[in-house]
Every structure is written in C-alpha cells, then in structure tokens.
N, C-alpha and C positions, 0 to 999 in steps of 0.2 A: 528359676527353672519356669513355663507351663503348668500348671496343676489341672486338672480333671474337673469338670465342668462341672457344677450341681447337681446333688440328686435329684433332686427339682427336675432340672434342662433332662437329663436322662430319661428321667421317668415321662415326660412328655416327650420326647422324640421316641421310648420306645428302643429298650434295652438290646445290645449289639447294634441298631441302627447303622447302617453307614454312614455321613454325612451325603446329600447330594451335590452330584457335581456341580463345580463352581463355574457363572456365567464367563461369556470371555470378556474384557470391557471393551464396549464399540462406543468409538468415538467420533463426534459431528462434528466439522470447527468449518465448517463451508458456506452457512449461511446465520451470520451473528448477527445478536441486536446487544445496542449500549447499555450496560443493565445501573448504570451510575451516574446519581444527580448530576446536573450539569451546573459550572459555577459560572462567576462572575463577575468581570473584574474590572467595571466601567457599571456605574446607574444608567437605564435603559433612554432616559434620556439625553447622556451625553453620543448613548451611540446611534443615537438620534442625529445627534450635531456629525458627527464624523460621518455619516452618510450626506446630510446634508451639506457637510465642506468636501466629498465628492463629488457630490452630483456640478458643487459651483465650483471648481477643481477643472473637471470633465471643457463645462462650458464655458469656462472665461481663460482656462489657460491653457485648454487642451493636450492632446498626445502626439508624439508624433511619429507618422505613419508613413513604411519606406516603401509599400506594396502599391505599386499604382492601382491595382485593379481592386487593396480593399480602399484609398478614397475614395474610388469610385463608389462603390459600395454606398461607402458614408454621407457622400454628396448627394446622390439616389435621393436618400434619406429624407435628404432635408439637413445632415451638418451642413457648419461652413466648413470650406476646405481652403486652405493655400498655400494650393500649387510651389509656387517657388520656395517654402518654407518646411513644406508636407507634415505641416500641421491642421490635426483637424478638430473642432469643437463640437464637440458633443450637447445637443440638445435632453434637458432632463424627459422631453414625454420618449425622445428616443430610448432611453434607457428605461424607464420605467415601464415601456410595452417588452422591449424587452425581456426583462424581469418576470414581466408577469405569462411570458409567453415560451419559456424553457421550462424544458419539463421540472415539476417537485418530484420524483420516483423515477428511477432508469434502471427499467430490467435487460441486465446482459445477457446475454447469451456464451454461454462459453461454448468448448468441444465438446463437452459431455451437456445432459442435460440435469445431473447431478452438482455441474458445477455452475448452473446457473447463482446468479445473485439480482438484488435490488437494493442501488443505492437513492436510497433518500436517508431524509435525518431522521434519528435512531439506530439507522442498521450501522455495524461494522466492520471495514477489510481492511486489508492487512496487506501490506510490500514491502519486502527485502529491500537494501539499501541498491544505489540505485545510480546510472549513470560516471561510474568510474575508470578512469583512464587505467589505474590500477589496479592490481589483485594481491593479496598475502596470504599466505600460510608460514605454521609454522617450520615444514619440510622445503620449503622451498624457496621460503621468504618473499621480498614486496618484488614487485617487476610488473614494468607495462603486461596490462593485457592482452592471452590472447586468444585467440578460437576455441582453444583449449579450456581455458578459464571461463571464458561465457556457455558451454558446454556443459561443462560440470555445475560452475554456479546456475543453473536451467535446470540439470535436476534435482542439486537439491530443493531447488526452489516447490517444483514436482511434489516434489517428495514431500515434507510439511506442508497439513492438510490447512495448517492455519493463515497460509498465502492463497489467495482469493485469487490475488490476480497476480500476473508475470510482469518484475517491472524493468526500467532499461537496463538492468545488470551492470555490464560491466565493458567496453568498447574494448573490440579484437580488433588490437592493433596493426595484428599482422594480420588484418584483411583488406585489400582495395579499397577507399569509401565508398568506390561505383561500386562494387559488389556485397558492399557489406549487407544490403539490406536485403541482400538474398540470401544471404550465409545465416540472419540471425533470425528473420521468416521462417523457411525452411525448416531450423533447429526447431524452431515452437510448434511449427504442424505436426513433429514428427515426434518431439519427447515428453511433448504436456495437450491435455485436454484441460488447461486452466483460459484463464482471460487473458486473449496475448492484448504485447505493446508495439506500436510501430510512432518511427522517430517521423516527424515531420524536418522532411529536408529535399522541400523540394514535390511538384506532384509528380515529377515521372515514377520518382521513387517510392511515391503515396500510392501511386496507381498500382504500381509492380506489386508492392504487397498485397493489396484489397485483391487484384487476382488471383496473388497464390492463394490467400485466406478462402475467396469462394469459392477456387477446383478444388482445395481438401478438407473443406466443410460440404463442400456439393452445395455449393447455393445459388439459385437465379438471380438475376441482377437485383427482383422486386423485392424479395427474401432475406438476400442481403441489406437494402434500404429497411425493411421494412421492422430492424432494431439492433440495437449496436452489437455490430462482431467482437471487435476491436477497441483502443483507444488510445488517445497520444496527449503529450504533455507539455504544454502551450509557456514557454516564462517566457514574460516578460522583459526587456533588457532597463531597466532602474534607472534613472529616473525618466518618466512616460514618453516609452518609446515602444514602439513595436514593429521588428525589425520583417523582413524578406520571407526567410523559412516562416516565422510564424506565424503571421499575417497570412501566409498562404497556407499552410497546415487547415491552419482554424477555418477558411472557404472549403478548403479539400472533404475536409473530417464532416463537418455540414451538410456538404451540400448532396454526400450520402449516407448521410443518418448515421454517422460512425460517432463518436464519443470523442469531448475534449473536454480535458482538464487543464484549466485557465490556473497558474498559481506564480503568481509574483513572485522573485525571489528579491524579497527587500531586508537590508541589512541594516538595522537603525545604528547610523555614525558614519553612514557611508556613504551609499546611495537611496539612504533614507530619512529622513529625520531621527530625533537623537533618541526620542520619547518614543514609549511604545505608541498613544496613541497618534500620532503624528506621524508615522513609519503603518502600522493598517490603515490609516486614514488614503494614503497614495496606494495601496497596496491594494484596499478595497475599491478606487478609484482604477485604476488599473484593469484589474480584473473582470468592473461592467464594460468596461471599453470590448476587450474581449470576449464577453458575453454578448455585448450589442452585436459584435461585427456576425458570431453565430446568429444570431436571429435574425437579422437583415436577410442573412443570407437564403438561410431554411428557418420560418420561425416552427417552432418546437423544438429541434434539434438538439442533440445531449449534448450537455454542457455540464459541468462540476464546478464549481467555485471552490474557491482554493486558495490556500496563501503558505508562505515560509518564511514566515520572519525572523530570525534573531538579532541578535548584539554582535560587534566587533570587539577584539581584547583593544581597547585606547592605546594599550604602549605599544602593540604591535600592528595592529589593525587586521589581525589575521579575524577571518570568521569565527564564533562561540556557540555551540550548541549546548541543549543541557541545561540554560540557565535563569534566576530568577524571571530577567525581561525575555527568552524563548518561552516560559509557560506563561507569562502574561499575556502574550502578543497571542496564543492560539486559544488563549479563552477570549481575549478581545474579537478575535478571526471568526471565534461558534457564536457568539451574541449574531454579529455582522450576518452571515450566514442565514440564522433565525427573523434575524429582519428581513431579509429577505426570501426567503425556503426553499433555499437552494439546497442540496446533496451537497459536503463540500470537502476540500482533502487540505488534510496538514502533516506535519512532518515533525518527527524524532531523528535521531542521528547525533553524532559526534565528532569532539573535535580535536581527539586523543592519538595521540600516532602508534596505538597497537592495546592488543583485545586484553587491558588491564582494568582496576578499581573506577580509575577515572573518567571510561567508556562505560563503563556498566552504569555508572551513576550515572552520566549524563544522559545515556540512552534512556534510561529508565526513567528520568525526572523531563526529559524532552514527552516522553511515550506517555507521559503522565496527566501533563497538559493538554495534548493531544485528547486522552480518556475523559478526564474533568471538564474538559470543552466541549463535548458531542462530536468530534468529528467521523464523517463517513469513510473519508479514507485516510489510512494510517502510513504515508509510507518511509523509506528508510529506518521503518521498526527494527530492523535487525541486519550488521552486517557491515553497518558505514565508517569506517573511521576519517580521519585526517579533514574533516568538512567536506567528506563525499571527493574525497583523491582515490580513497582505496577501499575498495572493502576486503571482507577479513574473513576466511571461509571458519575456521576459529568462533569470530564474533557473529557471523550467522547462527553455527550450532547451539551458541549460548543463550543470544538472547531470544527465539526458537520456545527456549524451554520457560521463560518469561510470557511471551504472547500466549502457548499453549497454558497457561495457570491462570491468564487474566480470559481465554474463549471459554474456561471450567465456569468461571462467572457468570458467565453470559447467562448459561443455562441454570445460573437460580437455585439454592437449597432449596428442600421439598420436607415439609414438617406434619406428613397427611398420618393415618394411623399407625402404617407399614413401619416410615422413617420415628415414630416416640417407640412405638416397639414393646411397649405396656407386657405383651404374653410373646413376645417372642426374644424378649432380649430382659426387662428387668425384672422381671419376674423370678426367672430362669437364673438368679445369680445369687449369693446367699449372700449377707453382708462382708464386706470383707475378703470377697472372690472376686473376682474376674471376667471378661467379656468374651475372652477370645474365643468359647467356642457353642456364643449360644450359638440360636437357631441366625438369627438376624446376620450377627457375622459369619459363619459358615455360608450363608446363602449369598453376602454379600460382599466377603472381602476378595476376591477378586476386581471387583468391580468396582467398590465403595472408595478409591482417592487418585486421581493424578498417580500414573505413573512416569515419573521424570527419564531420558534420555541420557542427559549430562550429569546429573546433580548427583551426588551423594551420599548416601544417609550412614551409612557403616561407623561405628566409631574409629574412635585415634588407634586403640592397638591393630585392628583389624585392614581399617587404609592403609597406617603404616606396613602391616605385612605384607599386603595387596601393591606397596610399592613406591606409596606418598605422592600415589599422581593426580597432580592439582585440575581442575576442571579446563584450564584451555588446553592443554594436552589430553585429556581426557576425551574433549571436545574434538581432536585431531584425527582420535580411531574410531566416532562417530560416523564423521565426515567419507572416512574414509572408506565403512562399513554400506556407507550409503549407496554411492558412490559404486562400489564392488559387485553391489549387489540392487543396479536398480536394470528396474521390467520395463519401460517407457510403456500406456495405455495403446488398446488397440486401436489400431488405423486402420481404414480403407487401402488395402495396398495398390488397387490404379489410381487413385487421386493422387493417395503421395508419390507416384510414377511418374502421373502428369503435373503432379509439382518439381521434379527435380525435373525433368524432360524442361520444362516454360525458364528454369533457373538457367540451364544447357545453353537452351534457345540464345536469350535473354542475355547472355555473358560472351557467347559467341560475336553480338550486333554487336557489344562494348558498354553493355550496361546501362546505367544512370548512374551520372556524378550528381553530387548532393548539388542543390542549391542557396545560392546565399545574396 
C-alpha cells in the first residue's frame, strides 16, 4: 500500500494543498539525431582498400547499363562504353567528381512543414517494411496484397510519428499496373502529409506522379525543383547491372531535383561474394555508379547512398536477415558512407514466417546494426516478414513500440538541478520512505516515462484476469483501433479534387504502363 508523503513534504507544499494538474506528455519523433557511438568492423586502412577496389572494379570490370540514354550520358562524361555488350567502364575521376557534387545534407520537404526533415550523417529516419507482394494479420490471414491493404498500411504509417517517410509499403495487386501509380500517389496525397515515395517504373509514370504531387501541394515547377518533395528507391541488379527502369529513374529524379536512394541488394554467397568485405565492396561500386549517373545528369541532385547486404542460408539459398553477417555488413557500409561523407540508408528486416520471437530477434538485431553503423535512413524497420514477401499488421505495431523507445533515447537524459531534485524529491522523503508523492513526482508522473501502446506491464494475476492476451493479439486490437479512428490530415479540397480529375482523365486516356 502506498503511504502518505513525509511530514516534511507536506509542510513544503502546504497542508491541504492540491497537487498541480499533471502535464500531458508531448512527443516529437519527427526530427531525430542518432545518439549512439558508431562502431567500426574494419580498420580505416581496410575501408580505404575497399573503396579503392570499388573504383578499380568500375574502371576495369565495368557495369552493365541497359538504358541507351544512360550509356550516352556516361560516354559524354568520358567513360568507356561498349555498345555491343552494354558495358560501361567508369573512371575514378568521374566517380570522385560525382561524390564531390552530391549534397552532404538534403532538406526534405513533406506536405506539412512540421514533417520536414534533413538527411545527413547523424540524422535518423525510420521507414516501415516495404515492397511486399503479400499482407498478413491474425484476423484475415496471409493474402496477396490489395488496394485496401495499401490504404490501411498507409494509415498505420501515418499514425505512428516515428515513421517520417512513407515506404513502398505493399503492392496493391488488384489495381492494374498501368493505373497503380495513380492509386498509390492519390492515396498518399489524401491520407498523409509525410514525405511520399514513388516507384521508378518508366518516365510516363514518374511524370504523372510528379504532376499529382505538384498539384496537391500547390507547387510551381521552380518550387518543385528547388527541393526534394518525394523520393524513389533504386535497386541495382547485382552483380554489376543497372536495368532500364532503374537507370531511367535515376535520370528522371535527378533532372527534376528529387531524391534517389541508391540501394544495391547484395546477398553474400548468392549475388555477391560470400565475405562481408567482398559483398560490401561490390555494393559500394554499384552505388557509386548510380550516384555518378545522377550527378552527370544534374550536379548537386539529391541522392542518398545505400546498401542492403546480408547473407543467404547456404543450406537452402534463402535470404537471411538479422544475422551477425547482416550486422557486420551494416557497420562496414556505415564506414564507407562516412568515407564519402554522404547520408545513407540501411535496413533491418526478418526472414521469419510469422510475428514470433525469431521475427523480433532478427528485426532488432538488424535494427541495432543500423543504429551502431550510423545509418541516416532505416527501411524495413517495422512489419517486414519472410525476407520481404509479406508485411504483417501486428508486427508493424510491435516493431513500432521498439522504434518509439529508440526515439525516446534520441532525446537524451537530463541531469540539471530540477532532475537531480534535492529540494523537490530527495529532501522530501525520510529514510525508508517512498517517492510516489514528492513534488517532483507529482509534477512529472504523466510525462516522465514512455507510455507503451502494445506492451503490458500488469502482473501475472492481473494479466490472467484480463484474458492472458499476448502481445501479438494485443497488437491486433491496436491496429484495428487506429484504423477505426483514423483522421487524415487537413488538405486543400480544391487541390485534391484537381488530383482526382487528373487521375480520371489519365485513366480514360489509358494510363501509363510500366517500362522495363
């Protein structure tokens, strides 16, 4: 039983005085800085060797570039191009000039100014799981992802403040591919004011997305090009191939001043060398080639260095995530990103088939690899299962709990006189007393600690009386409640109507099939 505060405490506040009303806890997870010391997996001289080897690879072995326009851009800059084999051999002078012109700090403009953020070494941005063809939850089971799944996942992403960027989410497979970009872009314009994502699936689709965004945000052409208002993800086809839509996406986004996040997906022992050093060296070379293309198109174009490197299970060939090799690869990528001075993206994720302890362990181990590596953007930080084949609604909720806790750590702990509390806490409690009712506690009890949305701190008896509901099933109730009470941010009605009219007109005209 909680006893009354000490007589000294009562005298200090005055007998019969009521405690001041507790303040409401206000959180802001929108502009985070990574507070953790950065680890190194390789000595600095070995990182320099990896960088030099990547430059040698690009110049001597080359990269296959399938888009003729991209090959012409490289050739005009002095790269050696073999049109018959589609191989491009990029000299180190081209790469070094590109790294020099690529911005070291990128000011990203969201739909609302409070959602803006800056990508640079030291900043921290989270994205949920992305690009999955399937969705799953405990009530509806595993299924091919639909438009409804996309909308619901988008609402959940908007709800959690700790997700600063919209991810590729799930593929709405019931929406035809020539119309899918209208559906996903319109949804982002209507349901969220966070930083949006557009796929690079050919210039016609990209231009449609740019026009819809400019219309919804009321941006002139000059204002649109002045800052990145959206981004795309560019995955090279490892080893050493840049395909048509990815090369075209790099060109389109660079020309219009929008951001590309370049992320080779290299799995050790499969499409990359089996060693961490070899796989990351290949990834580094591929990223440098794509970054070079953006800077040749538009020096200073916003581009984010990235990697997604893990190992495969050598018994089955299946991708594995949250492994020691995944952790080490993230650390090495962070060292190379700092070597370049560029903001960079890494990834967490899980190969588990359900939201179980394996999924939690893999995602958190991968997440901490990214945090210790100093990643600027961490994708697949929540909800990702089966190595990217599925996103889970329950897992997104459970992982968001961990990300919120990380965001709390970003604020740091304070140790001023008010926090030490000699007059408001220490001196108010007699030996063997308690601090539940001190002045300091009464002032801070509603704001001092993180309030979980899915974790349950009840004792075993209380938990049992409540039905013994585990975290996975509690998460179902959380996402259902979020969706039932979702309120989209206020948007300009006339602009949104103009976006809808654009979609109707372009749909009537036949849409825009993806290019490959």
